[in-house]
C-alpha positions in Angstrom: 0.1 0.0 -0.2 1.2 3.2 -0.9 2.4 6.1 2.2 -0.1 8.0 0.5 -3.5 6.0 1.3 -1.9 5.3 4.5 -1.9 8.9 5.2 -5.6 9.0 3.8 -6.6 6.3 5.9 -5.4 8.0 8.9 -7.1 11.2 8.2 -10.4 10.9 10.5 -12.6 12.9 11.9 -11.4 12.9 15.1 -13.7 14.2 18.2 -11.5 13.5 20.8 -9.2 16.3 21.2 -6.7 17.4 23.5 -3.9 19.3 24.0 -1.0 17.0 24.1 0.6 18.2 21.2 4.8 18.0 20.8 4.7 21.2 18.0 4.8 24.5 19.3 1.6 27.0 17.9 4.8 28.6 15.6 5.5 25.4 14.1 2.0 24.8 13.5 1.0 27.9 12.2 4.3 27.4 9.5 3.2 23.8 8.7 -0.7 25.3 8.1 0.5 28.0 5.9 2.9 26.1 3.9 0.5 23.6 3.0 -2.0 26.0 1.6 0.5 27.9 0.0 0.9 24.5 -1.9 -2.6 23.8 -3.0 -3.8 24.3 -6.4 -6.5 27.2 -6.9 -8.4 28.0 -10.2 -6.2 30.6 -12.5 -3.7 30.2 -9.3 -6.3 32.7 -8.0 -5.3 31.7 -3.8 -8.7 32.9 -2.9 -8.3 30.7 0.4 -7.3 33.0 3.5 -6.7 31.4 7.0 -6.9 32.3 10.0 -5.1 30.1 12.7 -5.8 29.9 16.7 -4.2 28.4 19.4 -4.7 29.0 23.2 -6.7 31.7 24.5 -7.7 33.3 20.7 -8.6 29.7 19.8 -10.7 29.2 23.3 -12.5 32.8 22.9 -13.5 31.0 19.1 -15.8 28.8 20.8 -17.0 31.1 23.4 -18.1 33.1 20.6 -19.8 30.1 19.1 -21.6 28.9 22.1 -22.9 32.6 22.3 -24.2 32.8 19.1 -25.7 29.0 19.1 -27.5 29.4 22.9 -29.6 32.4 20.9 -31.0 30.4 18.4 -30.8 26.5 20.5 -33.6 25.3 22.1 -33.2 25.7 26.0 -33.8 22.5 26.8 -31.3 20.9 23.7 -28.3 23.7 25.0 -26.6 21.6 27.5 -26.2 18.9 25.2 -24.7 21.5 22.3 -22.6 23.4 24.9 -21.0 19.2 26.0 -20.3 19.1 22.3 -18.3 22.4 21.7 -16.7 22.2 25.0 -15.7 18.5 24.2 -14.8 17.9 20.7 -14.0 21.4 19.6 -12.8 23.9 22.4 -10.5 21.1 24.4 -8.8 20.8 21.6 -5.0 22.9 20.8 -6.2 25.3 17.9 -8.7 26.3 15.2 -7.7 26.7 11.7 -10.4 29.0 9.7 -10.9 29.0 6.2 -11.8 31.8 4.4 -13.0 33.0 1.0 -11.4 36.3 -0.6 -14.2 37.5 -2.5 -12.2 40.4 -3.9 -10.2 38.1 -5.7 -13.0 36.1 -6.7 -15.0 39.1 -8.0 -11.7 40.7 -9.7 -11.7 36.9 -11.5 -15.4 37.0 -12.5 -15.0 41.0 -13.9 -11.5 40.0 -15.9 -13.2 37.0 -17.2 -16.9 37.0 -18.1 -17.0 33.7 -20.2 -16.3 31.9 -16.3 -18.4 34.7 -14.4 -20.7 31.8 -13.1 -18.0 29.5 -12.1 -15.5 31.4 -10.3 -17.7 31.1 -6.9 -17.9 27.3 -7.5 -13.8 27.2 -7.9 -13.4 29.2 -4.8 -15.1 26.4 -3.4 -13.4 23.9 -4.8 -9.8 25.5 -3.5 -11.9 26.0 0.2 -11.8 22.1 0.0 -8.3 21.1 -1.8 -7.0 23.5 1.1 -8.8 21.8 4.6 -8.3 18.7 2.8 -4.3 19.3 2.6 -4.0 20.6 5.7 -6.5 18.0 7.6 -3.5 15.1 5.8 -0.5 17.6 6.9 -1.9 17.4 10.4 -2.6 13.6 10.6 0.7 13.3 9.6 2.3 15.2 12.4 0.0 12.9 14.8 -2.7 15.4 15.1 -6.5 14.7 14.9 -9.0 17.4 13.6 -12.5 17.7 12.3 -13.9 20.3 9.3 -16.9 22.1 11.5 -19.6 24.8 9.9 -20.8 27.1 11.8 -20.7 29.7 8.9 -22.6 31.8 8.7 -23.7 32.3 12.5 -20.8 33.2 14.2 -19.6 34.9 11.0 -19.8 38.6 12.5 -18.5 38.2 15.7 -15.9 36.3 14.7 -15.0 38.8 12.2 -15.3 41.8 15.0 -13.4 39.6 17.3 -10.5 39.0 15.1 -11.1 42.4 12.9 -10.9 40.8 9.6 -11.2 42.0 6.3 -15.3 42.6 5.2 -14.4 40.8 1.9 -13.2 37.3 3.7 -16.0 35.1 3.9 -15.8 32.3 6.6 -16.7 28.5 5.2 -15.3 26.5 7.8 -13.8 26.1 10.9 -11.1 23.1 11.7 -10.5 22.3 15.3 -7.1 20.1 16.1 -5.2 19.0 18.6 -4.1 15.5 20.3 -6.1 12.4 19.3 -7.4 11.5 23.1 -10.0 8.9 21.4 -10.5 7.3 17.9 -12.3 7.9 15.3 -14.9 5.4 14.9 -16.0 2.8 12.3 -16.4 4.3 8.5 -18.8 3.0 6.4 -18.5 3.0 2.3 -20.9 3.0 -0.6 -21.0 -0.2 -2.6 -18.1 0.6 -5.5 -20.6 -0.2 -8.5 -23.1 2.3 -7.0 -20.1 5.1 -6.9 -18.0 4.1 -9.3 -17.7 3.7 -13.1 -14.9 2.5 -15.1 -14.5 2.6 -19.0 -12.3 1.2 -21.2 -11.7 1.2 -25.1 
């Protein structure tokens, strides 16, 4: 089996995150930055922007998330939500926030009108590629992660807290840290349902 496939199988959604991380915040920031810099994007547009949070900044993100969730979650369900956020996300070492720079997207739409309707889709592809690449790189470093989507609920509060540009649109949050519990079993769709192979 290839090393790449081994790494793909190692990368899983880890909800039992902890802070037992050997890398420094600066080392992790460099790892994440270099990984995103080397992921592809349509027209080399580099629409993906990222914010790496550790320490108190990471804690504040999930406090903000809980505050926003409490506004929209029925009271009887909020304790379960709070336990999940605190136990699976806030308990980690850090979080990567993935953003799309809409100014770049608009510039491409204006510069290449023939493809204007495609650039938002291509920006989403770039987010997915970047998030997957970082997730794989974190797994290679022995760290666990998940990909969450509390956007757009938390967008305004997070942008205000971090003083981020208005043209950055939040697309996902990736809490990461030490793997304190294994991932669950992974199911696969039948091959004949998901795949087709044609050969002349």
